[in-house]
C-alpha positions, 0 to 999 in steps of 0.5 A: 872903543870902535863903533860897530858898522851901521849895518851890524848895529841895525841887525843887532837891534832887530835881534834884540827886538825879536828877543824882547817881543818873543819873551813878552808876547810869546811867553809872558802874555800867554802865561798871564792870559792862561793864569787869569782864565784858570782863575775866572773860568777854570773849566773852560780854560783847559779846553772844556774837557769832559771826563767820564769814569776818571778819564778824558772822553772829549771836549764839550766844544768839539764834536766827535763821531759815535761809530764802530771800527767799520765807521758804522753808526752805533745804534745805541748812541745819538749821532752827530751831524756830518763833518767835512774834516772827520771831526779832526781838530787839525783838519777843521774846515768846510767842504767849500761846496756851495748850493750850485754844486749839483752835478756829479762826475761819475766814476769811470773805470776806464778813465785817465787818472785816479780822479777820473776813475773815482769820480766826484760826488756833488754836494747835492748828492751827498745831502741826498745820500745822507738823508736816505741813509738816516731815513733808513736808520731812523725808520722814517722817510729819507726823501727830500726835494731835489733828490731821487729815490736812490739817494742822488741829486735829481738833476737833468742835463738838457741839450741843446742848452737853448731852445727845444730839448732834443736830448735829456740825461739824468746826469747823476744816475749812472747806467744802467740805473732807471732815470727818476723821470721817464720823460722831460718836455716830451723827450725820453730821459737817459741815464748818465754814462761815465766818461761822457762830457755833459758840460754843454747842456743846460742844468735843470735841478728837479724839485719834485714833491717830497717833503723833508722829514730829516732835519737840515743839520743831519745832512749838512756839515758845519762850517768848522766841521767840529760842531758839538751840537745837533738841533733839537729836531734831529735829537728828537728824530733819533730818540725812538731808535736810541730808546729801543736799542737801550731798552729805555722809555722814550719819554725818559730819553726825551727828558735827557734831550731837554736837560742837555739842550742849550738855548739861543746865544744871548737869548735871540741868536741862533737856535737851541742845540743839543750837545751830543757827547754830553747827552750820550754820556748821560745815557750811559749813566742811565744803565 
């Protein structure tokens, strides 16, 4: 029998290797792992699905929003922390914005391109806006350091960048808004003008004297964007509103919070957390 050419034999060997590894690693190994998991961890192997009234309502491992069709928080439910991906498992991820992202790009209706017309909100202003909105929803102060009273980042651009200031702009407050401070180093502070380039100025975040009441996890998204937990402090902040909306005793709501609080991993890693989905389902059972 005539031997096959070396090139063809190498290709056939590669095809056989792909077929074998596909069968072993793509079919047999996943089936084995899944089978073992279903025996040892029957609840978790299927995605930790949570059921209520005979139907699947979510996963204990993936957070979700509790909002109405207009994306407004449903006041009778505990709210999850923000999510950069909208709690879409297929869009898991963070915003990739860091602590130095403090300057907005103000929307310019006369700008060139959609990005210029829409502008861009900095991470600082996102945090400030969320804190203000949560404060209004929960009936507490939404003020926090480096934030203005109107929910934007308290950031100045000082000109020139080096030396004595001759011009100061509150870059995140679009005209005709009144700047959060009237003067800086004796110079009158201006409001920000859409379309104007302030990049050459010195960036000066202003801390102010505010003390944050709204917890950090209430205004920042998790790295995955899918965190199913909130801090005990954020849950406690929401308890009076949820109790009031449902006509429940706030002490009973706080008891439910305690029952659905998980401790630190291995007893010392991280902080205790409250699973929002499971807590809200427990509330529904109280009716």
